[in-house]
C-alpha positions as CSV (number, residue, x, y, z in Angstrom):
1,X,0.0,0.0,0.0
2,X,2.9,2.4,0.8
3,X,4.6,1.7,-2.5
4,X,1.3,2.2,-4.4
5,X,0.7,5.5,-2.6
6,X,4.3,6.6,-3.4
7,X,3.8,5.7,-7.1
8,X,0.5,7.6,-7.3
9,X,2.2,10.6,-5.7
10,X,5.1,10.6,-8.1
11,X,2.7,10.1,-11.0
12,X,0.6,13.1,-9.9
13,X,3.7,15.3,-9.7
14,X,4.8,14.2,-13.2
15,X,1.4,14.9,-14.6
16,X,1.3,18.3,-13.0
17,X,4.8,19.1,-14.4
18,X,3.7,17.9,-17.8
19,X,0.7,20.1,-17.8
20,X,2.8,23.1,-16.7
21,X,5.3,22.4,-19.5
22,X,2.6,22.2,-22.1
23,X,0.9,25.3,-20.8
24,X,4.2,27.2,-21.0
25,X,4.4,26.5,-24.7
26,X,0.8,27.8,-25.3
27,X,-0.8,31.2,-25.1
28,X,-2.7,32.1,-21.8
29,X,-6.1,30.6,-21.4
30,X,-7.9,33.9,-21.9
31,X,-6.2,34.4,-25.2
32,X,-7.1,30.9,-26.5
33,X,-9.8,30.4,-29.1
34,X,-12.4,27.7,-28.4
35,X,-10.7,25.5,-31.0
36,X,-7.3,25.9,-29.3
37,X,-9.0,25.2,-25.9
38,X,-10.6,22.0,-27.3
39,X,-7.2,20.9,-28.6
40,X,-5.5,21.7,-25.3
41,X,-8.1,19.6,-23.4
42,X,-7.6,16.7,-25.9
43,X,-3.8,16.9,-25.4
44,X,-4.2,16.8,-21.6
45,X,-6.5,13.8,-21.9
46,X,-3.9,12.1,-24.2
47,X,-1.2,12.9,-21.6
48,X,-3.4,11.4,-18.9
49,X,-4.0,8.3,-20.9
50,X,-0.3,8.0,-21.7
51,X,0.6,8.3,-18.0
52,X,-2.0,5.6,-17.1
53,X,-0.6,3.4,-19.8
54,X,3.0,3.9,-18.5
55,X,1.8,3.0,-15.0
56,X,0.1,-0.1,-16.4
57,X,3.3,-1.0,-18.2
58,X,5.4,-0.5,-15.1
59,X,3.1,-2.8,-13.1
60,X,3.3,-5.3,-15.9
61,X,7.1,-5.3,-15.8
62,X,7.0,-5.6,-12.0
63,X,4.6,-8.6,-12.3
64,X,7.0,-10.2,-14.8
65,X,9.9,-9.7,-12.4
66,X,8.0,-11.1,-9.5
67,X,7.0,-14.1,-11.5
68,X,10.7,-14.7,-12.5
69,X,11.7,-14.4,-8.9
70,X,9.7,-17.5,-8.0
71,X,11.0,-19.3,-11.0
72,X,14.6,-18.3,-10.2
73,X,14.5,-20.3,-7.0
74,X,14.1,-23.4,-9.1
75,X,16.4,-22.5,-12.0
76,X,19.2,-21.0,-10.0
77,X,19.6,-23.8,-7.6
78,X,22.5,-26.0,-6.7
79,X,22.8,-29.4,-4.9
80,X,26.3,-30.0,-3.4
81,X,27.2,-33.3,-1.8
82,X,30.5,-34.2,-0.1
83,X,31.5,-37.8,0.1
84,X,34.2,-38.0,2.9
85,X,36.5,-40.8,4.0
86,X,35.9,-40.7,7.8
87,X,38.8,-42.9,9.0
88,X,41.5,-41.7,11.3
89,X,43.8,-40.1,8.6
90,X,41.1,-37.7,7.6
91,X,40.6,-35.9,11.0
92,X,42.2,-32.6,10.0
93,X,40.4,-32.5,6.6
94,X,37.0,-33.0,8.3
95,X,37.8,-30.1,10.7
96,X,38.8,-27.9,7.7
97,X,35.6,-28.7,5.9
98,X,33.5,-28.0,9.0
99,X,35.2,-24.6,9.4
100,X,34.7,-23.5,5.8
101,X,31.3,-24.8,5.0
102,X,29.4,-21.6,5.7
103,X,31.9,-19.7,3.6
104,X,31.4,-22.1,0.7
105,X,27.7,-21.7,0.9
106,X,27.9,-17.9,0.9
107,X,30.2,-18.0,-2.2
108,X,27.9,-20.3,-4.2
109,X,24.8,-18.2,-3.4
110,X,26.7,-15.0,-4.2
111,X,27.8,-16.5,-7.5
112,X,24.3,-17.5,-8.4
113,X,22.9,-14.1,-7.5
114,X,19.7,-13.2,-5.7
115,X,16.7,-15.5,-5.4
116,X,18.8,-18.7,-5.6
117,X,18.9,-21.8,-3.4
118,X,21.9,-24.0,-2.4
119,X,21.6,-27.3,-0.6
120,X,24.3,-29.4,1.0
121,X,24.6,-33.1,1.9
122,X,27.2,-35.2,3.6
123,X,28.0,-38.9,3.1
124,X,30.7,-40.4,5.3
125,X,32.1,-43.8,4.6
126,X,34.5,-46.2,6.3
127,X,35.8,-49.8,5.6
128,X,34.0,-53.1,5.9
129,X,35.1,-53.8,9.5
130,X,33.5,-50.7,11.0
131,X,30.2,-50.7,12.8
132,X,29.2,-47.3,11.3
133,X,29.9,-48.3,7.8
134,X,28.1,-45.3,6.0
135,X,26.7,-42.1,7.6
136,X,24.4,-39.9,5.6
137,X,23.1,-36.3,6.2
138,X,20.6,-35.6,3.5
139,X,20.3,-32.3,1.6
140,X,19.6,-29.2,3.6
141,X,20.1,-25.5,3.1
142,X,21.4,-25.1,6.7
143,X,25.2,-24.8,6.4
144,X,25.5,-24.9,10.3
145,X,23.8,-28.3,10.3
146,X,26.3,-29.6,7.8
147,X,29.3,-28.2,9.8
148,X,27.8,-29.9,12.9
149,X,27.5,-33.2,11.0
150,X,31.1,-33.0,9.9
151,X,32.3,-32.4,13.5
152,X,30.3,-35.4,14.7
153,X,31.8,-37.8,12.2
154,X,34.2,-39.7,14.3
155,X,37.7,-39.9,12.9
156,X,37.7,-43.5,14.3
157,X,34.8,-45.8,15.1
158,X,34.0,-49.1,16.7
159,X,35.1,-52.2,14.9
160,X,33.2,-55.4,14.3
161,X,34.5,-58.5,16.2
162,X,37.2,-60.2,14.2
163,X,37.6,-57.3,11.7
164,X,40.9,-57.2,9.8
165,X,41.7,-53.7,8.8
166,X,43.9,-52.5,5.9
167,X,44.6,-49.2,4.3
168,X,42.0,-49.2,1.4
169,X,38.4,-48.2,2.1
170,X,34.9,-49.1,0.9
171,X,34.6,-45.9,-1.2
172,X,32.0,-47.3,-3.6
173,X,29.4,-47.7,-0.8
174,X,29.8,-44.0,-0.1
175,X,29.2,-43.2,-3.8
176,X,26.2,-45.5,-3.9
177,X,24.7,-43.8,-0.9
178,X,25.2,-40.4,-2.6
179,X,23.3,-41.6,-5.6
180,X,20.3,-42.4,-3.5
181,X,20.0,-38.8,-2.2
182,X,17.0,-36.7,-3.5
183,X,18.9,-34.7,-6.1
184,X,16.6,-32.1,-7.6
185,X,18.4,-28.8,-8.2
186,X,19.6,-27.5,-11.6
187,X,23.3,-27.6,-10.8
188,X,24.5,-30.8,-9.1
189,X,28.1,-31.4,-7.9
190,X,29.5,-34.3,-5.9
191,X,32.9,-33.9,-4.1
192,X,35.0,-36.9,-3.3
193,X,37.5,-36.3,-0.5
194,X,39.7,-39.3,0.4
195,X,43.4,-40.2,0.9
196,X,43.2,-43.9,0.1
197,X,41.7,-45.7,-2.9
198,X,38.8,-48.2,-3.2
199,X,39.5,-51.9,-2.6
200,X,40.6,-53.9,-5.7
201,X,43.4,-54.3,-8.2
202,X,41.6,-52.1,-10.6
203,X,42.3,-49.0,-8.5
204,X,45.8,-49.5,-7.1
205,X,49.0,-51.7,-7.3
206,X,49.1,-52.7,-3.7
207,X,49.7,-56.3,-2.5
208,X,47.7,-58.3,0.1
209,X,50.6,-59.0,2.4
210,X,51.5,-56.9,5.4
211,X,55.1,-55.7,4.8
212,X,56.6,-53.0,6.8
213,X,56.4,-49.7,5.0
214,X,54.2,-51.0,2.2
215,X,50.5,-50.4,1.7
216,X,48.3,-53.5,1.4
217,X,44.7,-54.5,0.6
218,X,42.8,-57.4,2.2
219,X,40.1,-57.3,-0.6
220,X,42.0,-57.3,-3.9
221,X,39.2,-59.1,-5.6
222,X,36.4,-56.9,-4.2
223,X,33.5,-57.3,-6.6
224,X,32.5,-53.6,-6.2
225,X,35.5,-52.6,-8.3
226,X,33.6,-53.7,-11.4
227,X,29.9,-53.6,-11.9
228,X,29.1,-51.5,-8.9
229,X,31.4,-48.6,-9.8
230,X,30.2,-48.8,-13.4
231,X,26.6,-48.4,-12.2
232,X,27.7,-45.4,-10.1
233,X,29.0,-43.6,-13.2
234,X,26.0,-44.4,-15.2
235,X,23.9,-42.9,-12.4
236,X,26.1,-39.8,-12.3
237,X,25.4,-39.2,-16.0
238,X,21.7,-40.0,-15.7
239,X,21.2,-37.6,-12.8
240,X,23.4,-34.9,-14.4
241,X,25.9,-34.8,-11.5
242,X,29.5,-33.5,-12.0
243,X,32.2,-35.4,-10.0
244,X,35.1,-33.4,-8.5
245,X,37.8,-35.5,-6.8
246,X,40.0,-33.5,-4.4
247,X,43.4,-35.2,-4.7
248,X,45.2,-35.6,-1.3
249,X,47.8,-38.3,-2.2
250,X,49.5,-39.8,-5.2
251,X,48.4,-43.3,-4.3
252,X,44.8,-42.4,-5.5
253,X,46.0,-41.4,-9.0
254,X,45.3,-44.8,-10.6
255,X,41.8,-44.8,-9.2
256,X,41.2,-41.3,-10.6
257,X,42.5,-42.4,-14.0
258,X,40.0,-45.3,-14.0
259,X,37.2,-42.8,-13.0
260,X,38.1,-40.6,-16.0
261,X,38.0,-43.7,-18.3
262,X,34.7,-44.8,-17.0
263,X,33.3,-41.3,-17.7
264,X,34.7,-41.2,-21.2
265,X,33.3,-44.7,-22.0
266,X,29.8,-43.4,-21.4
267,X,29.7,-41.9,-25.0
268,X,30.2,-38.7,-27.0
269,X,27.0,-37.1,-25.8
270,X,28.1,-37.1,-22.1
271,X,26.9,-33.9,-20.4
272,X,28.6,-34.3,-17.0
273,X,32.3,-33.9,-16.2
274,X,35.0,-35.5,-13.9
275,X,37.6,-33.2,-12.5
276,X,40.6,-33.9,-10.3
277,X,42.0,-31.0,-8.2
278,X,45.1,-31.0,-5.9
279,X,44.4,-30.0,-2.4
280,X,46.5,-29.6,0.8
281,X,45.4,-29.9,4.4
282,X,44.7,-26.2,5.0
283,X,41.1,-25.0,5.5
284,X,41.8,-22.1,3.0
285,X,42.8,-24.5,0.3
286,X,39.7,-26.6,0.8
287,X,37.5,-23.5,0.4
288,X,39.5,-22.4,-2.7
289,X,39.2,-25.8,-4.4
290,X,35.5,-26.2,-3.7
291,X,34.5,-22.7,-4.7
292,X,36.5,-22.6,-7.9
293,X,35.2,-25.9,-9.1
294,X,31.7,-25.1,-7.9
295,X,31.7,-22.0,-10.1
296,X,32.8,-23.9,-13.2
297,X,30.3,-26.8,-12.6
298,X,27.4,-24.5,-11.8
299,X,28.1,-22.4,-15.0
300,X,28.2,-25.6,-17.1
301,X,25.0,-26.9,-15.5
302,X,23.1,-23.8,-16.1
303,X,24.2,-23.8,-19.8
304,X,23.1,-27.5,-20.0
305,X,19.7,-26.5,-18.5
306,X,19.3,-23.7,-21.0
307,X,20.3,-26.0,-23.9
308,X,17.7,-28.6,-22.9
309,X,15.0,-25.9,-23.1
310,X,16.0,-24.7,-26.5
311,X,15.9,-27.9,-28.6
312,X,12.8,-27.5,-30.7
313,X,13.7,-29.8,-33.5
314,X,11.7,-29.6,-36.7
315,X,10.5,-33.1,-37.7
316,X,10.0,-32.6,-41.4
317,X,11.6,-33.8,-44.6
318,X,13.7,-31.3,-46.5
319,X,14.2,-30.5,-50.2
320,X,17.7,-31.7,-51.0
321,X,19.2,-28.9,-53.2
322,X,22.9,-28.6,-54.1
323,X,24.5,-25.2,-53.5
324,X,26.1,-23.5,-56.5
325,X,28.5,-20.5,-56.7
326,X,27.4,-17.6,-58.8
327,X,28.5,-14.2,-60.2
328,X,26.3,-11.1,-59.6
329,X,27.4,-9.7,-63.0
330,X,25.6,-12.6,-64.8
331,X,22.1,-11.8,-63.4
332,X,20.7,-10.9,-66.8
333,X,20.9,-14.6,-67.7
334,X,18.7,-15.6,-64.8
335,X,15.0,-16.1,-65.3
336,X,12.9,-12.9,-65.0
337,X,9.7,-12.7,-63.1
338,X,7.0,-10.2,-62.2
339,X,6.6,-10.2,-58.4
340,X,4.6,-8.6,-55.7
341,X,6.8,-7.2,-52.8
342,X,5.0,-6.6,-49.5
343,X,6.8,-4.4,-47.0
344,X,6.1,-4.4,-43.2
345,X,6.3,-2.1,-40.3
346,X,5.1,-1.8,-36.7
347,X,4.9,1.2,-34.3
348,X,4.5,-0.7,-31.0
349,X,4.6,-4.0,-29.3
350,X,0.8,-4.4,-29.3
351,X,0.2,-2.5,-32.6
352,X,-0.9,-4.4,-35.7
353,X,1.5,-5.2,-38.5
354,X,1.2,-2.5,-41.3
355,X,2.0,-3.5,-44.9
356,X,2.4,-1.9,-48.3
357,X,2.8,-3.7,-51.6
358,X,4.5,-2.8,-54.8
359,X,5.0,-4.7,-58.1
360,X,8.5,-5.2,-59.5
361,X,10.4,-7.3,-62.0
362,X,13.3,-9.3,-60.6
363,X,15.9,-11.8,-62.0
364,X,15.9,-14.8,-59.7
365,X,18.4,-17.6,-60.0
366,X,16.7,-21.0,-59.2
367,X,19.8,-22.5,-57.5
368,X,20.7,-21.5,-53.9
369,X,24.2,-20.2,-53.0
370,X,23.9,-20.8,-49.2
371,X,21.8,-22.4,-46.5
372,X,21.3,-22.2,-42.8
373,X,19.7,-24.5,-40.3
374,X,16.2,-23.9,-41.6
375,X,16.4,-22.0,-45.0
376,X,18.0,-21.8,-48.4
377,X,19.3,-18.5,-49.8
378,X,18.8,-17.7,-53.5
379,X,20.3,-14.6,-55.3
380,X,18.1,-12.1,-57.1
381,X,18.4,-8.7,-58.6
382,X,15.8,-5.9,-58.9
383,X,15.6,-5.1,-62.6
384,X,14.7,-1.4,-62.2
385,X,17.2,-0.4,-59.5
386,X,19.8,-3.1,-59.9
387,X,19.6,-3.8,-56.1
388,X,21.0,-7.2,-55.1
389,X,18.6,-9.3,-53.1
390,X,18.6,-12.5,-51.1
391,X,15.5,-14.7,-51.3
392,X,15.1,-17.0,-48.4
393,X,12.9,-20.2,-48.5
394,X,12.3,-22.8,-45.8
395,X,14.0,-26.1,-46.6
396,X,11.1,-28.2,-45.4
397,X,8.4,-29.9,-47.3
398,X,4.8,-29.0,-46.7
399,X,2.5,-26.1,-47.5
400,X,2.7,-24.8,-43.9
401,X,6.3,-23.7,-44.4
402,X,5.4,-21.6,-47.5
403,X,2.1,-20.2,-46.2
404,X,1.3,-16.5,-45.9
405,X,0.7,-16.9,-42.2
406,X,4.2,-18.4,-41.6
407,X,6.0,-15.7,-43.7
408,X,4.0,-12.9,-42.1
409,X,5.0,-14.1,-38.7
410,X,8.7,-14.1,-39.7
411,X,8.3,-10.6,-41.2
412,X,6.7,-9.4,-38.0
413,X,9.8,-10.6,-36.1
414,X,12.1,-8.4,-38.3
415,X,9.7,-5.4,-38.1
416,X,9.5,-5.6,-34.3
417,X,13.3,-5.9,-34.1
418,X,13.6,-2.7,-36.1
419,X,11.1,-1.0,-33.9
420,X,13.1,-2.0,-30.8
421,X,16.3,-0.9,-32.6
422,X,14.9,2.6,-33.3
423,X,13.9,3.0,-29.6
424,X,17.3,1.7,-28.4
425,X,19.2,3.9,-30.8
426,X,17.3,7.0,-29.7
427,X,18.3,6.4,-26.1
428,X,21.9,5.3,-26.9
429,X,22.7,7.1,-30.2
430,X,26.4,6.2,-30.2
431,X,25.3,2.6,-30.2
432,X,22.7,2.9,-33.0
433,X,21.6,-0.4,-34.6
434,X,19.7,-1.2,-37.8
435,X,17.9,-4.4,-38.9
436,X,17.7,-5.3,-42.6
437,X,14.1,-4.8,-43.8
438,X,12.3,-7.9,-45.2
439,X,9.6,-8.2,-47.8
440,X,7.3,-11.0,-48.7
441,X,7.8,-11.9,-52.3
442,X,5.1,-13.6,-54.4
443,X,5.9,-14.6,-58.0
444,X,3.0,-13.6,-60.2
445,X,4.1,-15.1,-63.5
446,X,6.4,-18.0,-64.2
447,X,4.2,-21.0,-64.9
448,X,7.3,-23.2,-65.1
449,X,8.5,-22.1,-61.7
450,X,8.6,-24.6,-58.9
451,X,6.1,-24.0,-56.1
452,X,9.1,-24.1,-53.8
453,X,10.0,-20.6,-54.8
454,X,6.6,-19.1,-55.5
455,X,6.2,-17.5,-52.0
456,X,9.3,-16.4,-50.0
457,X,10.9,-13.6,-48.0
458,X,13.5,-11.3,-49.5
459,X,15.9,-8.8,-48.1
460,X,18.8,-6.7,-49.4
461,X,22.1,-8.4,-49.9
462,X,24.7,-7.0,-47.4
463,X,28.3,-7.4,-48.3
464,X,30.9,-8.2,-45.7
465,X,31.8,-10.8,-43.2
466,X,28.8,-11.9,-41.2
467,X,29.3,-12.6,-37.5
468,X,27.1,-14.5,-35.0
469,X,26.7,-12.3,-31.9
470,X,24.1,-14.3,-30.0
471,X,21.9,-17.3,-30.5
472,X,18.3,-18.0,-29.4
473,X,19.8,-20.0,-26.5
474,X,22.7,-19.3,-24.2
475,X,25.5,-18.5,-26.7
476,X,26.9,-15.0,-26.4
477,X,29.9,-14.0,-28.5
478,X,32.9,-11.9,-27.6
479,X,32.8,-8.1,-27.7
480,X,29.0,-8.0,-27.9
481,X,28.2,-5.5,-25.1
482,X,26.0,-3.4,-27.4
483,X,24.0,-6.4,-28.7
484,X,23.6,-7.8,-25.1
485,X,22.4,-4.4,-23.9
486,X,20.0,-4.2,-26.9
487,X,18.5,-7.7,-26.0
488,X,18.2,-6.7,-22.4
489,X,16.5,-3.4,-23.5
490,X,13.9,-5.3,-25.6
491,X,12.9,-7.3,-22.5
492,X,12.7,-4.2,-20.3
493,X,10.9,-2.0,-22.9
494,X,8.3,-4.7,-23.6
495,X,7.6,-5.1,-19.9
496,X,9.0,-8.6,-19.9
497,X,6.9,-9.8,-22.8
498,X,9.4,-10.0,-25.6
499,X,13.1,-10.5,-26.1
500,X,15.1,-10.1,-29.4
501,X,17.8,-12.7,-29.7
502,X,19.7,-14.7,-32.3
503,X,21.4,-11.6,-33.7
504,X,23.9,-11.7,-36.5
505,X,25.2,-9.2,-39.0
506,X,28.1,-7.3,-40.5
507,X,30.3,-4.8,-38.5
508,X,27.7,-4.5,-35.8
509,X,25.7,-1.9,-37.7
510,X,23.4,-3.8,-40.1
511,X,21.8,-6.9,-38.5
512,X,19.6,-9.6,-39.8
513,X,17.7,-12.9,-39.0
514,X,16.7,-12.1,-35.4
515,X,14.4,-14.3,-33.3
516,X,11.9,-13.2,-30.7
517,X,11.2,-15.1,-27.4
518,X,7.8,-14.2,-26.0
519,X,5.7,-14.9,-23.0
520,X,2.5,-15.2,-25.1
521,X,0.4,-18.3,-25.6
522,X,1.5,-20.8,-28.3
523,X,-1.0,-19.5,-30.9
524,X,0.6,-16.0,-30.5
525,X,4.2,-17.0,-30.5
526,X,6.8,-16.1,-33.2
527,X,7.5,-19.5,-34.8
528,X,9.4,-22.6,-33.9
529,X,12.4,-20.5,-32.8
530,X,10.4,-18.8,-30.0
531,X,11.4,-20.6,-26.9
532,X,9.3,-18.5,-24.6
533,X,10.5,-17.9,-21.0
534,X,13.0,-20.7,-21.3
535,X,14.8,-18.8,-24.0
536,X,14.8,-15.6,-22.0
537,X,16.2,-17.6,-19.1
538,X,19.0,-19.0,-21.3
539,X,20.1,-15.4,-22.2
540,X,19.9,-13.9,-18.7
541,X,21.8,-16.9,-17.2
542,X,24.8,-15.8,-19.3
543,X,24.3,-12.0,-19.4
544,X,25.9,-9.6,-17.1
545,X,24.8,-6.0,-17.2
546,X,27.3,-3.6,-18.8
547,X,27.7,0.2,-18.8
548,X,25.0,0.6,-21.5
549,X,22.5,-1.4,-19.4
550,X,23.3,0.8,-16.4
551,X,23.0,4.0,-18.4
552,X,19.6,3.0,-19.6
553,X,18.5,2.0,-16.1
554,X,17.4,-1.5,-17.3
555,X,15.7,-3.7,-14.7
556,X,17.9,-6.7,-13.9
557,X,16.2,-10.1,-14.3
558,X,16.1,-12.4,-11.3
559,X,17.5,-15.0,-13.6
560,X,20.9,-13.2,-13.8
561,X,23.9,-14.5,-11.9
562,X,26.0,-12.2,-9.8
563,X,27.0,-9.0,-11.6
564,X,30.7,-9.3,-10.7
565,X,33.2,-12.0,-9.8
566,X,33.3,-13.1,-6.2
567,X,36.8,-12.1,-4.8
568,X,37.6,-15.7,-3.8
569,X,37.7,-16.7,-7.5
570,X,39.0,-13.8,-9.5
571,X,40.5,-14.8,-12.8
572,X,43.1,-12.9,-14.8
573,X,40.9,-12.9,-17.8
574,X,37.8,-11.6,-16.0
575,X,36.8,-8.0,-16.6
576,X,37.8,-5.9,-13.6
577,X,35.6,-3.1,-12.4
578,X,37.4,0.2,-12.0
579,X,37.1,1.4,-8.4
580,X,35.1,4.5,-8.0
581,X,33.9,4.7,-11.6
582,X,30.3,5.6,-12.0
583,X,28.0,4.1,-14.6
584,X,27.8,7.4,-16.4
585,X,31.6,7.7,-16.8
586,X,31.7,4.1,-17.9
587,X,29.1,4.8,-20.6
588,X,31.2,7.8,-21.6
589,X,34.2,5.5,-22.1
590,X,32.1,3.2,-24.3
591,X,31.0,6.2,-26.4
592,X,34.5,7.4,-26.7
593,X,35.6,4.0,-27.9
594,X,32.9,3.8,-30.4
595,X,33.3,7.4,-31.6
596,X,36.9,6.7,-32.5
597,X,35.4,5.3,-35.7
598,X,33.6,8.4,-37.1
599,X,31.0,6.6,-39.3
600,X,29.5,3.2,-39.9
601,X,27.7,1.8,-42.9
602,X,23.9,1.6,-42.8
603,X,21.5,0.3,-45.4
604,X,19.6,2.8,-47.5
605,X,15.9,2.6,-46.8
606,X,15.0,3.1,-50.4
607,X,15.3,-0.6,-51.2
608,X,18.1,0.2,-53.7
609,X,20.8,-1.8,-51.8
610,X,23.2,1.1,-51.3
611,X,25.1,1.6,-48.1
612,X,25.3,5.1,-46.4
613,X,28.2,6.1,-44.1
614,X,26.8,7.9,-41.0
615,X,27.4,8.3,-37.3
616,X,24.7,7.1,-34.9
617,X,23.4,10.6,-34.3
618,X,23.3,11.4,-38.0
619,X,21.3,8.2,-38.5
620,X,18.7,9.4,-35.9
621,X,18.5,12.9,-37.6
622,X,17.9,11.2,-41.0
623,X,15.2,9.0,-39.5
624,X,13.6,12.0,-37.8
625,X,13.6,14.0,-41.0
626,X,12.8,11.3,-43.6
627,X,11.6,8.3,-41.6
628,X,14.7,6.3,-42.6
629,X,18.3,6.8,-43.9
630,X,18.6,7.2,-47.7
631,X,21.4,7.5,-50.2
632,X,21.8,10.5,-52.5
633,X,19.7,9.0,-55.4
634,X,16.8,8.1,-53.1
635,X,17.0,11.5,-51.4
636,X,16.3,13.0,-54.8
637,X,13.2,10.8,-55.1
638,X,12.2,12.1,-51.7
639,X,12.6,15.7,-52.7
640,X,10.6,15.2,-55.8
641,X,7.6,13.7,-53.8
642,X,7.8,15.9,-50.7
643,X,4.7,17.4,-49.0
644,X,4.3,20.0,-46.2
645,X,1.6,20.3,-43.5
646,X,1.1,22.1,-40.2
647,X,2.2,20.3,-37.0
648,X,-0.8,19.0,-35.1
649,X,0.6,19.9,-31.6
650,X,-1.2,22.9,-30.0
651,X,0.9,26.0,-30.0
652,X,3.5,24.6,-32.3
653,X,4.2,26.7,-35.4
654,X,6.5,24.2,-37.1
655,X,5.6,22.4,-40.3
656,X,5.7,18.7,-40.9
657,X,7.5,17.7,-44.1
658,X,7.2,14.2,-45.4
659,X,7.7,12.3,-48.7
660,X,5.1,10.1,-50.4
661,X,8.0,8.0,-51.8
662,X,9.4,7.3,-48.3
663,X,5.9,6.6,-46.8
664,X,5.1,4.1,-49.5
665,X,8.3,2.2,-49.0
666,X,7.7,2.1,-45.2
667,X,4.0,1.5,-45.5
668,X,3.3,4.3,-43.0
669,X,0.7,7.0,-42.7
670,X,1.7,10.7,-42.9
671,X,3.1,12.0,-39.6
672,X,1.0,14.5,-37.5
673,X,3.8,16.0,-35.3
674,X,7.0,17.7,-36.3
675,X,10.4,16.1,-35.4
676,X,10.8,18.2,-32.3
677,X,7.4,17.5,-30.9
678,X,7.8,13.8,-31.7
679,X,11.1,13.7,-29.9
680,X,9.7,15.6,-26.9
681,X,6.7,13.2,-26.7
682,X,8.9,10.2,-26.7
683,X,11.3,11.7,-24.1
684,X,8.3,12.4,-21.8
685,X,7.0,8.9,-22.2
686,X,10.4,7.3,-21.4
687,X,10.9,9.6,-18.4
688,X,7.5,8.7,-17.1
689,X,8.2,5.0,-17.6
690,X,11.5,5.3,-15.8
691,X,10.0,7.2,-12.9
692,X,7.1,4.8,-12.5
């Protein structure tokens, strides 16, 4: 109730300030005509509705964050089990573990970030001749309970009558007891801490005779050295548990080698790992080994979790077509077709897809030159402009893959990505981004053409080396701070409903082939690449907010891990935060870096295929003036088809200039506000959203 009252109070102040600002730009009320008064009232009503919408959006983002907080407790969870040799030689190590257990828990929870859970379990084992053969403390999130259990594990225990002791232990029974524990967290790690190997010739080279100074084994033919240990490693893989062996003595090396071989023999698709780490007797070294290996194992486990969520395999047969090289200069020899090109645009997350169609003649080569995981790429050239095009067709058989519904859904993804890129570029102009526009192409003539190519998507051909920046899962490339911030921005700006991922392109300026994850129902999703919340989780589990995220005040997701390395496990290659540096100064450094390259190449919006060299701010000015960026030739077409009208904002004396040529290309309606009023309106909406 207090938070709601504060939000209403802030919103009222913002609305009052907005009214005052608008009033200051208008003549006094007594000098206003009835028509101006009516327009002023309409504008205030629109401002009120906009504020109410911003409040609703803020509540929607908060609801999405709250929902993810509950899910994070399941996704960002870790089960850690310690299997200890509890015989006399291990007394100091048990004490070291007991002293450091709370520190280990704090580190793991700090690494996972907020809203995470960590559980610990203890399995203590001894040899066959002991009364207390195996002791088990099941999983608990109480580190104090685990420390107490470790201290109560007696370093020596009562023996059975007639027991004959040796130096080897019944280690397999301890591992079998660990496999019976209720493992349920996303990350699962088992630590083996021992100083003597398991019984059996398979694990050591000891004899069975008691010679002074030589180790011996009374159970060289112990049957557990074969099938039982094999079953343990199968269980480790089935349950998704990583094994970490803390090496205390060289006499266990042969056993660890056998463990590694057993793990390798499970097959090529093994998801778990076996790791051996050297450790001494100090408590500090115990904590260091455990925390470092836990960080690696948890990171791998979270990636495995995200990967399991993202496998949406398409079960459909494909058209087998051979790829053939080509030369653009020979396009006149390719078959010529009359086609309908449909352009798309959106002006909001919930706004309908707008479209505009034109008829052109293109030369289309019927053989592809490249292919991806789901589509073939064919070369084509616009006869009138000479623009080089790429025609993309799904590889799969079936009418559903070439239906208008499927292609419109793909086009909506690209149009929404461009809408988000425009909003992102306006708030971070030095990091401006542009997505390649796509069009749906329908071949009108060509009776001899295969149905395979009759309906497709086409986009301008972009020269240069393409890079994969992110995937629709957990992959994030190097030096992708801008792309990561953009993806985070799309989630924040859409109130947790959408996220643009799977980004690739040339020189980090012109991007293509994005995918959108959504929280919508299945009938409203964005195709088979839309992995929903699981896809969003996959990104956030690997994303760490950078300077751009902080500058834009983006809401962190509860799924994110810690935003900085824990001091206990700093790595040389890890990015170091500069002490005392504010987010604003960090953003300045990013801008300085990016501004060292004065211009970047952006695609002309006139569908001619030309590239225009601009800075990010010049790109925004071009979009504000013409609706897009255009080359010199297309600018001439804009001048020849320009129109002028009065700005619809009350009190504004500016004129709105637009081009029929540019509007037809974009499929947009004529603008009502001038560039300054449009920018002020967007600034006010963003300020209200941030304040709410």
